[in-house]
Backbone bond lengths (Angstrom), bond angles and torsions (degrees), N, CA, C in turn:
res aa  C-N    CA-C-N  psi(-1)  N-CA   C-N-CA  omega(-1)  CA-C   N-CA-C  phi
1 M - - - 1.473 - - 1.530 108.95 -
2 S 1.319 115.72 133.57 1.458 119.52 -178.95 1.526 110.53 -67.80
3 A 1.330 115.31 156.96 1.463 120.31 -179.33 1.523 112.62 -59.19
4 P 1.363 118.87 -45.78 1.467 118.19 179.10 1.527 112.85 -60.74
5 R 1.371 115.33 -40.29 1.467 118.40 179.64 1.517 110.97 -66.83
6 L 1.338 117.22 -39.55 1.462 120.63 177.52 1.518 111.35 -61.06
7 L 1.316 115.92 -42.62 1.463 119.73 178.83 1.529 110.80 -63.74
8 L 1.330 115.86 -37.93 1.464 119.52 178.84 1.514 111.04 -63.81
9 V 1.354 116.12 -44.86 1.467 120.66 179.35 1.523 110.89 -62.07
10 L 1.337 116.34 -45.14 1.456 120.08 179.18 1.526 111.06 -61.69
11 G 1.319 115.38 -39.98 1.467 118.52 178.76 1.507 112.11 -63.07
12 L 1.339 115.97 -41.10 1.465 119.33 178.51 1.521 111.67 -64.78
13 L 1.346 116.28 -40.44 1.457 119.99 179.73 1.526 111.22 -65.27
14 L 1.323 116.10 -42.87 1.472 119.68 178.88 1.517 110.64 -65.40
15 G 1.319 116.70 -38.01 1.456 119.91 178.13 1.511 111.74 -64.89
16 A 1.333 116.67 -39.87 1.467 120.57 178.33 1.516 110.78 -65.66
17 A 1.354 115.79 -41.21 1.464 119.10 179.00 1.514 110.87 -62.84
18 A 1.336 116.16 -41.96 1.474 119.37 179.25 1.522 110.76 -63.88
19 A 1.347 115.38 -38.55 1.469 118.72 -179.91 1.514 111.27 -65.65
20 D 1.346 116.79 -31.60 1.455 120.92 -177.99 1.535 112.82 -84.04
21 A 1.340 117.82 -11.40 1.460 120.72 -178.40 1.523 109.52 -61.28
22 R 1.308 115.95 133.16 1.459 120.22 -175.98 1.510 111.76 -90.55
23 E 1.318 115.99 142.89 1.463 122.15 173.71 1.523 109.01 -117.51
24 L 1.325 115.46 141.60 1.454 121.45 168.74 1.519 106.01 -104.47
25 R 1.326 115.34 108.60 1.461 121.09 -172.81 1.521 109.47 -92.16
26 V 1.320 115.64 113.88 1.469 122.29 -172.00 1.526 110.28 -112.41
27 C 1.322 116.20 134.93 1.467 122.53 173.83 1.526 107.56 -93.04
28 A 1.338 118.44 128.33 1.464 120.04 -177.03 1.513 111.01 -156.32
29 D 1.318 113.86 161.54 1.466 122.75 177.11 1.524 108.86 -85.45
30 P 1.337 119.23 130.99 1.462 120.63 -178.30 1.523 114.30 -79.91
31 N 1.353 118.47 -1.88 1.464 120.47 -177.01 1.527 109.76 -150.75
32 N 1.320 115.66 66.84 1.458 119.50 -172.48 1.524 111.56 -142.89
33 L 1.332 117.11 49.14 1.462 119.43 176.17 1.520 110.19 -61.20
34 P 1.363 118.05 143.45 1.463 127.17 10.21 1.526 114.67 -89.34
35 Y 1.337 117.71 11.63 1.457 120.32 -172.19 1.522 112.15 -85.81
36 S 1.314 116.71 -54.87 1.461 119.35 -178.89 1.516 109.72 -156.65
37 N 1.313 115.23 154.19 1.461 121.27 164.94 1.520 109.25 -155.45
38 A 1.319 115.71 170.85 1.455 120.35 -174.09 1.519 112.63 -67.04
39 A 1.337 117.21 -18.61 1.462 121.28 177.43 1.524 112.31 -86.09
40 G 1.327 117.33 -1.74 1.467 120.93 179.07 1.505 113.63 75.36
41 E 1.341 118.15 26.45 1.462 122.12 -173.74 1.521 114.42 -93.88
42 G 1.332 118.53 -4.72 1.449 120.70 -179.12 1.511 113.31 -86.07
43 F 1.340 116.76 161.73 1.465 117.90 -178.11 1.524 111.31 -71.29
44 E 1.339 117.92 -28.00 1.456 118.16 175.48 1.531 110.72 -69.77
45 N 1.332 117.83 -33.60 1.470 119.94 171.64 1.523 110.29 -56.93
46 K 1.342 115.98 -45.80 1.470 120.58 -177.18 1.530 111.02 -67.23
47 V 1.331 116.02 -42.10 1.473 119.40 179.48 1.526 110.40 -63.41
48 M 1.324 117.28 -43.01 1.461 119.36 -179.26 1.522 111.02 -68.54
49 Q 1.324 118.07 -28.89 1.459 119.92 174.70 1.528 110.64 -66.03
50 V 1.338 115.82 -40.48 1.468 120.15 176.37 1.525 110.21 -60.14
51 I 1.321 116.74 -45.05 1.462 121.02 -178.46 1.528 110.73 -66.39
52 A 1.318 116.72 -42.95 1.460 119.93 -179.81 1.528 111.17 -61.01
53 E 1.317 116.28 -43.62 1.465 119.20 179.40 1.522 110.93 -64.21
54 D 1.331 116.43 -37.75 1.472 119.47 177.39 1.527 110.56 -61.89
55 L 1.319 117.36 -36.79 1.461 121.46 -177.35 1.524 112.49 -87.82
56 G 1.322 117.15 0.24 1.456 120.03 -178.41 1.511 112.93 67.59
57 A 1.332 115.53 34.33 1.459 120.72 -176.39 1.527 110.42 -120.79
58 T 1.316 115.38 161.16 1.458 120.52 171.46 1.531 108.05 -101.61
59 L 1.330 116.11 147.70 1.454 120.88 179.84 1.522 110.66 -80.77
60 R 1.315 115.35 137.23 1.463 120.53 169.01 1.518 107.63 -134.29
61 Y 1.319 116.10 124.43 1.461 120.98 -175.03 1.520 112.16 -99.66
62 T 1.322 114.91 143.01 1.456 123.01 161.80 1.523 106.02 -107.53
63 W 1.315 116.92 117.84 1.469 121.19 -174.52 1.522 110.16 -95.67
64 W 1.326 114.84 132.12 1.472 120.18 177.59 1.523 106.57 -157.92
65 A 1.306 117.31 132.27 1.463 120.38 179.08 1.526 109.61 -61.06
66 Q 1.332 116.48 137.41 1.469 119.97 -177.93 1.523 109.85 -79.83
67 R 1.285 113.28 75.09 1.450 123.31 174.44 1.526 107.88 -118.93
68 R 1.299 115.10 -175.40 1.458 118.82 175.78 1.528 109.18 -56.09
69 G 1.304 116.51 131.29 1.447 121.31 -178.56 1.512 114.60 98.20
70 F 1.349 117.41 -0.59 1.460 120.33 -176.64 1.536 111.62 -59.38
71 I 1.321 117.33 -53.52 1.471 120.58 -178.14 1.521 110.44 -65.48
72 R 1.316 117.07 -43.32 1.459 120.73 -177.90 1.527 111.70 -60.13
73 N 1.333 116.21 -38.30 1.458 119.71 -174.15 1.526 114.34 -92.79
74 T 1.317 117.33 -1.21 1.465 119.82 -179.72 1.525 110.53 -123.81
75 L 1.315 117.11 -79.33 1.461 121.56 -176.09 1.529 111.36 -62.87
76 N 1.317 116.40 -52.18 1.459 119.33 -176.44 1.524 113.03 -71.01
77 A 1.323 117.30 -19.06 1.458 121.05 175.92 1.526 111.52 -81.97
78 G 1.341 116.98 -7.50 1.457 120.95 178.99 1.515 114.35 81.46
79 D 1.331 117.56 9.56 1.463 120.49 -179.15 1.525 112.61 -79.15
80 C 1.329 117.42 -17.56 1.463 122.61 179.75 1.521 107.26 -155.32
81 D 1.330 116.11 171.81 1.463 119.52 -169.33 1.516 115.32 -124.74
82 V 1.338 117.84 -14.58 1.466 120.96 -174.55 1.522 109.46 -138.22
83 I 1.328 115.43 139.14 1.460 122.04 169.95 1.526 107.27 -119.86
84 A 1.312 117.01 131.98 1.471 120.67 173.37 1.526 109.22 -92.36
85 G 1.340 115.50 155.66 1.459 120.24 171.63 1.509 115.21 75.62
86 V 1.333 117.46 50.10 1.460 122.60 -179.18 1.528 108.79 -119.54
87 A 1.329 117.00 139.01 1.459 120.02 175.90 1.521 109.61 -55.62
88 S 1.335 117.11 134.72 1.460 121.88 -166.09 1.519 115.13 -62.18
89 N 1.302 117.82 -29.15 1.469 119.80 -178.95 1.517 111.95 -102.71
90 Q 1.318 116.74 30.78 1.464 121.34 176.59 1.520 108.43 -64.67
91 G 1.314 116.59 102.50 1.454 121.88 -166.65 1.513 115.89 -62.27
92 M 1.336 118.55 -29.59 1.463 119.21 -174.94 1.520 112.52 -83.98
93 L 1.341 117.39 -2.66 1.457 121.51 -178.37 1.526 110.33 -122.02
94 G 1.319 115.53 162.91 1.461 120.50 171.48 1.514 108.50 -92.46
95 T 1.311 117.18 107.57 1.463 120.08 -174.89 1.526 111.40 -101.23
96 T 1.331 114.92 146.34 1.455 122.00 177.12 1.523 109.96 -78.89
97 Q 1.323 114.91 178.32 1.450 118.86 168.18 1.535 107.99 -62.15
98 P 1.324 117.59 152.74 1.473 119.14 -179.35 1.527 111.14 -63.68
99 Y 1.323 115.61 147.22 1.459 118.87 171.53 1.518 111.90 -111.84
100 Y 1.351 117.16 -5.86 1.466 120.48 164.74 1.514 109.51 -164.74
101 R 1.309 115.46 163.63 1.464 123.38 174.42 1.519 107.75 -129.61
102 S 1.309 116.03 131.45 1.462 119.82 177.55 1.518 109.36 -137.71
103 S 1.324 115.75 -179.43 1.461 120.49 -176.99 1.514 109.54 -144.73
104 Y 1.313 114.97 166.42 1.458 119.64 167.35 1.529 108.41 -68.31
105 V 1.326 115.58 148.91 1.461 120.63 -178.41 1.520 110.37 -134.56
106 F 1.333 115.02 152.07 1.455 120.82 167.26 1.527 107.92 -79.00
107 V 1.318 115.96 134.47 1.460 122.58 -179.48 1.520 108.30 -119.60
108 S 1.329 117.35 121.39 1.464 120.43 179.70 1.522 110.04 -146.68
109 R 1.321 116.02 159.52 1.456 119.88 174.42 1.522 109.14 -67.52
110 T 1.314 116.12 134.89 1.464 120.52 -178.83 1.518 111.17 -60.42
111 D 1.328 117.26 -35.09 1.467 119.63 -177.55 1.522 113.28 -73.03
112 R 1.340 117.41 -6.20 1.471 120.01 174.06 1.525 111.92 -83.38
113 H 1.325 117.79 -20.34 1.475 123.21 178.22 1.534 111.55 54.35
114 L 1.313 117.33 42.76 1.461 120.20 -178.13 1.523 112.72 -76.86
115 A 1.318 117.19 -39.99 1.470 122.03 177.77 1.529 111.69 51.22
116 L 1.306 117.13 42.26 1.463 121.47 178.10 1.525 110.36 -73.04
117 T 1.315 116.38 139.68 1.461 120.74 175.38 1.525 112.65 -135.44
118 S 1.330 118.29 -21.54 1.460 120.83 -170.81 1.525 112.41 -125.86
119 F 1.329 115.45 144.15 1.457 120.66 172.53 1.532 111.43 -65.28
120 D 1.327 116.76 -16.00 1.456 120.45 -179.65 1.526 113.06 -91.69
121 D 1.322 117.70 4.49 1.458 120.70 177.12 1.528 108.70 -65.64
122 P 1.335 118.84 122.35 1.478 120.57 -175.91 1.520 113.51 -62.89
123 R 1.330 118.21 -20.83 1.462 119.96 -179.68 1.521 112.68 -65.26
124 L 1.331 117.18 -23.09 1.456 119.78 179.64 1.524 111.97 -61.04
125 R 1.308 117.34 -22.42 1.468 120.48 -178.58 1.522 112.61 -73.37
126 R 1.330 117.36 -13.98 1.463 118.86 179.83 1.530 113.26 -122.18
127 L 1.327 117.37 0.67 1.455 120.90 179.09 1.531 110.72 -93.95
128 R 1.322 115.31 153.07 1.463 121.55 173.08 1.533 106.97 -83.38
129 I 1.348 116.04 120.56 1.466 121.33 -169.62 1.523 109.89 -117.35
130 G 1.323 116.21 131.00 1.456 121.44 172.99 1.510 110.65 -99.80
131 V 1.335 116.52 137.19 1.462 121.50 177.78 1.523 109.06 -133.23
132 Q 1.323 115.56 156.46 1.456 121.16 176.57 1.521 110.33 -90.49
133 L 1.315 115.86 140.49 1.456 122.68 175.61 1.516 108.75 -119.52
134 I 1.346 115.93 149.63 1.466 121.21 -176.43 1.514 109.96 -117.16
135 G 1.317 115.89 143.64 1.454 121.44 166.16 1.511 114.30 83.01
136 D 1.324 114.84 164.90 1.454 121.18 -178.85 1.521 111.98 -64.62
137 D 1.332 116.67 -24.78 1.456 120.07 -178.80 1.529 112.18 -94.09
138 G 1.343 117.97 7.02 1.463 120.46 178.40 1.516 112.79 66.72
139 A 1.316 117.51 34.02 1.464 120.97 -179.38 1.523 110.40 -56.42
140 N 1.302 115.18 145.67 1.462 120.37 -174.36 1.519 112.52 -80.58
141 T 1.317 115.81 138.56 1.457 122.29 171.67 1.529 108.77 -82.10
142 P 1.331 118.19 166.08 1.468 119.77 -179.92 1.531 114.30 -54.02
143 P 1.343 120.93 -43.21 1.475 118.48 178.31 1.525 113.11 -62.05
144 T 1.341 116.77 -35.94 1.460 119.54 178.37 1.515 110.62 -63.18
145 Q 1.328 115.90 -40.65 1.463 119.92 176.85 1.526 110.91 -64.86
146 A 1.327 116.63 -40.16 1.468 120.10 -179.80 1.517 111.20 -62.01
147 L 1.313 116.77 -41.69 1.466 120.29 178.13 1.525 110.47 -66.63
148 A 1.329 116.95 -43.82 1.462 120.31 -178.73 1.519 111.40 -62.39
149 R 1.334 116.98 -37.25 1.466 121.00 177.91 1.515 111.67 -60.32
150 R 1.342 116.28 -25.11 1.470 121.67 -179.59 1.519 112.21 -99.97
151 G 1.310 116.79 7.03 1.453 121.18 178.99 1.518 114.08 73.91
152 I 1.341 116.94 19.52 1.465 121.16 179.54 1.521 107.16 -97.14
153 V 1.326 116.39 96.03 1.461 120.70 -174.53 1.525 113.72 -133.52
154 D 1.321 117.44 -35.06 1.467 119.84 -170.22 1.515 113.51 -66.16
155 Q 1.330 117.37 -32.86 1.464 120.33 -175.77 1.528 112.23 -102.51
156 V 1.333 116.01 18.22 1.462 120.91 -178.16 1.531 109.36 -94.61
157 H 1.334 115.77 132.07 1.464 122.15 179.77 1.534 108.45 -116.22
158 G 1.319 117.20 128.40 1.458 121.48 -177.46 1.519 113.23 -93.22
159 Y 1.322 115.26 141.33 1.465 122.76 175.96 1.521 107.28 -128.01
160 M 1.324 116.85 120.20 1.457 119.78 -178.32 1.527 110.50 -65.05
161 V 1.309 116.11 133.46 1.462 121.04 177.78 1.525 110.41 -55.85
162 Y 1.319 116.34 -41.63 1.456 119.42 -175.33 1.522 111.79 -75.97
163 G 1.325 117.88 -22.47 1.447 121.83 175.21 1.526 113.12 58.69
164 D 1.312 114.87 -156.21 1.458 122.01 178.22 1.521 107.57 -93.66
165 Y 1.330 116.31 108.49 1.468 120.41 -171.67 1.534 112.60 -68.09
166 R 1.341 116.19 -9.72 1.468 118.87 175.38 1.521 111.54 -75.71
167 D 1.347 117.26 -18.50 1.461 121.41 179.83 1.523 110.22 -79.76
168 R 1.319 115.70 155.52 1.460 120.39 179.04 1.528 111.07 -70.77
169 A 1.321 117.28 -28.47 1.470 121.52 -179.55 1.536 107.85 -133.55
170 P 1.322 117.76 80.49 1.469 120.60 -173.58 1.520 115.12 -60.71
171 Q 1.357 118.30 -21.93 1.458 119.78 -176.58 1.525 113.89 -90.51
172 S 1.305 117.99 -2.13 1.471 120.11 -173.01 1.526 115.71 -75.01
173 P 1.347 121.96 -25.33 1.466 119.98 -170.97 1.520 115.32 -56.07
174 I 1.324 119.60 -33.71 1.460 119.47 -176.80 1.530 111.28 -66.59
175 V 1.341 117.55 -38.14 1.467 120.73 177.68 1.525 110.04 -77.23
176 D 1.333 116.90 -36.73 1.462 120.48 175.51 1.530 110.72 -57.63
177 A 1.333 116.73 -38.57 1.465 121.06 -177.88 1.525 111.55 -65.53
178 V 1.339 116.41 -35.58 1.464 119.87 176.14 1.528 109.81 -64.66
179 A 1.314 116.29 -48.23 1.464 120.82 -178.59 1.523 111.53 -61.16
180 A 1.329 116.95 -36.64 1.461 121.45 -178.64 1.523 113.05 -79.55
181 G 1.334 117.53 -11.43 1.455 120.95 -178.35 1.515 113.83 84.19
182 D 1.328 117.59 11.11 1.464 120.12 178.69 1.521 111.70 -71.83
183 I 1.330 116.44 -29.29 1.462 121.71 171.92 1.527 107.38 -131.81
184 D 1.324 115.93 159.83 1.465 120.15 -176.90 1.520 112.55 -84.69
185 V 1.310 115.61 -37.55 1.463 120.47 -177.41 1.520 107.94 -151.73
186 A 1.319 116.01 148.39 1.455 121.04 173.68 1.516 108.56 -124.84
187 I 1.321 115.53 153.89 1.457 121.31 175.71 1.518 106.11 -117.30
188 V 1.338 115.95 111.86 1.460 121.43 -164.63 1.528 109.28 -133.78
189 W 1.338 115.94 145.39 1.460 120.62 174.39 1.530 108.09 -59.30
190 G 1.349 116.87 133.68 1.452 123.66 -167.71 1.515 117.16 -49.36
191 P 1.347 119.56 -53.35 1.465 118.82 -177.81 1.522 113.38 -60.44
192 T 1.330 117.13 -38.32 1.466 120.35 176.50 1.516 109.93 -63.61
193 A 1.329 116.14 -46.26 1.461 120.75 -178.43 1.519 112.01 -62.94
194 G 1.335 116.77 -47.10 1.459 120.05 -176.43 1.510 112.79 -62.67
195 Y 1.322 116.55 -43.34 1.462 120.68 -177.77 1.525 111.18 -65.59
196 F 1.326 117.32 -51.14 1.458 119.28 -175.14 1.521 112.60 -75.64
197 A 1.330 117.55 -26.11 1.469 119.29 173.86 1.520 110.26 -63.56
198 S 1.331 116.67 -35.85 1.467 120.33 -178.90 1.523 111.96 -69.19
199 K 1.323 118.04 -15.10 1.461 122.35 -177.91 1.527 113.16 -96.04
200 Q 1.329 117.89 -3.37 1.465 120.54 -173.01 1.529 111.93 -80.89
201 P 1.343 116.72 154.95 1.469 120.49 179.39 1.523 113.74 -78.83
202 V 1.341 117.04 -8.67 1.461 121.14 178.08 1.525 108.29 -124.58
203 P 1.349 118.51 153.27 1.467 120.42 178.30 1.528 111.91 -63.61
204 I 1.315 115.14 137.05 1.464 122.56 -179.16 1.524 108.61 -121.94
205 T 1.326 115.85 137.71 1.462 121.95 178.88 1.529 109.84 -106.14
206 L 1.327 116.00 133.57 1.456 122.36 175.42 1.521 109.15 -115.68
207 T 1.316 116.94 132.48 1.467 120.64 174.76 1.529 108.96 -135.36
208 P 1.333 118.11 132.38 1.468 120.46 179.69 1.526 111.03 -59.67
209 V 1.325 115.82 142.56 1.456 119.78 178.92 1.524 109.97 -77.78
210 S 1.310 114.76 158.13 1.462 121.23 172.06 1.526 108.16 -143.79
211 P 1.330 118.92 152.28 1.472 125.53 -0.78 1.522 111.18 -70.85
212 W 1.348 115.61 156.14 1.459 118.40 -178.03 1.524 111.55 -72.03
213 L 1.340 116.74 -21.72 1.467 121.24 175.64 1.523 106.92 -127.86
214 D 1.323 116.67 112.00 1.459 121.83 -176.13 1.520 108.62 -105.86
215 G 1.313 115.22 97.51 1.449 118.68 -173.25 1.524 109.60 80.06
216 P 1.309 117.69 177.47 1.465 120.42 -172.81 1.524 114.96 -73.40
217 Q 1.342 118.47 -16.04 1.465 118.35 -171.87 1.518 114.62 -130.86
218 W 1.329 118.39 14.60 1.461 119.53 -177.31 1.521 110.96 -126.69
219 P 1.344 116.78 75.70 1.468 119.74 176.29 1.518 110.68 -73.75
220 M 1.310 116.51 151.93 1.463 123.09 176.77 1.524 111.15 -109.94
221 V 1.322 117.34 -4.73 1.463 123.50 -177.66 1.524 108.32 -121.21
222 F 1.339 116.11 135.16 1.456 120.43 -177.63 1.516 111.03 -135.24
223 D 1.337 115.92 136.22 1.455 122.01 165.56 1.521 107.48 -80.97
224 I 1.333 116.51 137.32 1.459 121.08 -176.40 1.527 110.09 -118.60
225 S 1.323 115.23 132.77 1.466 123.44 -175.69 1.513 111.10 -127.43
226 M 1.314 114.91 175.92 1.458 122.29 163.53 1.522 107.07 -93.81
227 A 1.320 115.95 157.75 1.461 119.14 -178.38 1.520 110.93 -133.16
228 V 1.331 114.52 145.95 1.466 122.96 175.21 1.528 107.28 -129.88
229 R 1.321 116.27 174.38 1.458 118.13 172.70 1.528 109.00 -60.80
230 K 1.299 116.16 145.85 1.466 120.15 -169.54 1.525 112.77 -59.78
231 D 1.318 116.90 -30.24 1.473 119.32 -177.90 1.531 112.73 -90.80
232 D 1.325 117.49 1.84 1.473 120.23 -178.68 1.525 109.71 -90.80
233 R 1.327 115.13 65.98 1.462 120.56 -173.80 1.528 112.16 -69.19
234 A 1.328 116.78 -33.50 1.469 119.56 -178.45 1.523 110.92 -63.93
235 L 1.326 117.37 -45.27 1.463 120.03 179.22 1.525 110.45 -67.02
236 R 1.316 116.77 -37.58 1.467 118.56 178.75 1.525 111.02 -62.38
237 R 1.336 117.12 -40.49 1.464 119.76 177.74 1.528 110.96 -64.00
238 E 1.326 116.43 -41.41 1.465 119.69 178.02 1.521 111.29 -61.93
239 L 1.311 116.54 -43.90 1.463 120.38 179.81 1.526 110.95 -64.07
240 N 1.320 116.83 -40.50 1.467 119.78 178.35 1.527 111.20 -59.50
241 R 1.333 116.02 -44.65 1.469 118.68 179.93 1.528 110.94 -65.55
242 A 1.332 116.50 -38.75 1.461 119.77 179.11 1.525 110.97 -66.88
243 I 1.322 117.71 -39.23 1.474 121.13 177.89 1.524 110.17 -61.57
244 E 1.325 116.44 -41.77 1.469 119.74 177.97 1.527 111.47 -63.89
245 R 1.323 116.53 -46.72 1.464 120.05 -178.20 1.523 111.82 -65.67
246 Q 1.305 117.04 -35.03 1.464 121.02 -173.08 1.527 113.29 -102.72
247 A 1.326 117.15 18.00 1.473 120.05 -179.22 1.528 112.59 -53.57
248 P 1.335 120.99 -44.62 1.480 119.25 179.02 1.525 112.63 -62.48
249 A 1.333 116.92 -40.88 1.462 119.65 180.00 1.521 111.15 -67.49
250 I 1.326 117.49 -38.46 1.469 120.69 177.44 1.519 110.07 -64.89
251 S 1.329 116.98 -42.79 1.475 120.29 178.33 1.519 111.10 -60.83
252 A 1.318 117.18 -37.18 1.462 120.58 179.00 1.526 111.03 -64.47
253 V 1.332 116.92 -39.89 1.464 120.34 177.14 1.525 110.15 -63.06
254 L 1.330 117.06 -44.88 1.458 120.71 -178.98 1.528 111.48 -61.80
255 R 1.325 116.20 -40.08 1.469 119.45 177.36 1.523 111.22 -64.83
256 E 1.326 116.06 -40.86 1.461 120.17 -179.47 1.529 111.15 -59.78
257 Y 1.323 116.79 -33.96 1.462 121.73 -177.84 1.530 112.78 -96.20
258 H 1.332 117.03 9.11 1.469 122.74 174.76 1.529 112.27 61.25
259 V 1.324 116.38 36.30 1.462 120.31 177.52 1.523 108.77 -74.87
260 P 1.335 119.47 118.35 1.465 120.29 177.12 1.525 110.50 -74.27
261 L 1.306 116.22 122.02 1.457 121.14 -178.30 1.518 109.68 -96.29
262 S 1.322 116.10 147.76 1.458 121.26 -174.65 1.518 110.54 -122.90
263 T 1.311 115.19 145.04 1.464 121.29 171.21 1.526 110.34 -111.94
264 A 1.328 116.70 4.21 1.459 120.80 -177.17 1.522 110.78 -78.68
265 G 1.310 114.99 159.93 1.444 120.71 170.15 1.511 114.59 77.79
266 M 1.308 113.89 -174.99 1.451 121.88 179.83 1.518 108.03 -113.12
267 A 1.318 117.46 -161.64 1.466 120.67 -179.06 1.518 110.05 -61.39
268 A 1.312 115.21 151.06 1.453 120.52 -178.81 1.521 111.31 -64.95
269 V 1.320 115.51 156.56 1.456 121.37 175.10 1.516 107.95 -105.09
270 P 1.347 118.08 165.18 1.462 119.68 -175.22 1.518 113.34 -75.77
271 L 1.300 116.55 64.70 1.455 122.51 176.95 1.512 107.04 -139.04
272 S 1.326 117.72 118.73 1.459 120.14 -177.17 1.522 110.90 -72.04
273 P 1.329 118.04 136.50 1.457 120.07 173.22 1.506 110.18 -67.36
274 S 1.312 116.49 159.00 1.456 120.08 -173.76 1.501 112.48 -61.32
275 S 1.355 116.58 -32.92 1.455 117.90 -177.12 1.510 112.62 -64.87
276 A 1.369 117.07 -32.18 1.446 118.41 -176.95 1.515 110.50 -70.00
277 G 1.323 116.63 -41.54 1.456 120.04 175.79 1.511 114.26 59.28
278 T 1.313 118.80 20.98 1.456 121.44 -175.18 1.520 110.19 -84.19
279 Q 1.329 116.45 121.92 1.439 120.15 -179.46 1.521 108.83 -132.29
280 Q 1.316 115.12 162.25 1.465 119.01 179.85 1.513 110.27 -71.85
């Protein structure tokens, strides 16, 4: 075979191989530590890398801030196929089996020795409390509702989940405020709390809140899954098998990022935790 013909054949073979290379197309926020960022530094970035390698695929991200319109402009637009970090019973999506379960936690300085565990602790009525708020309208998270049900409102300070998007870590201020002594205790979604507590200059104590279900519609514990379009059953099955095979590697990532895992409660309900921030 002549050299030019050999080069042509090799080029065709390489082109075919490139065409057959698989991509795992992930929808994610480019500035949402500890979950994801464009530098790949979030734990969901790491988990999706584990899954992609299991499937023999390369990761390709569609970046979109997790604000209103996130799902509509990414997954439902067909620009990507998977979202990490979604409440497991999110009815409008096809969700995988959970890959972790976490809860809201009380966050306090260790040197305060507060040891808070319950919304019914009478000390909450005199402490300065930080809570997370969701959305442009400041919609209440489950802990905010739990406090309001008990008439604990005057000393509550709200911190938007989305924070200041110009910052490298928009969700950190609520935990930073605890460390600085600006508030006495915060009630924060577990993965956010664990990650930013590990970054503080003073020791921080995290304790799961109780009760885990406050009233019929305000759970504090959530199973977290990956999500695909509801009719993409084949990809969901593949992801489920990969999650099962890679459970030890996923657990290692969660430990590295100080994600507090929970065994409390039952299956998640269709309400996204504040940290996920996923909206249509």
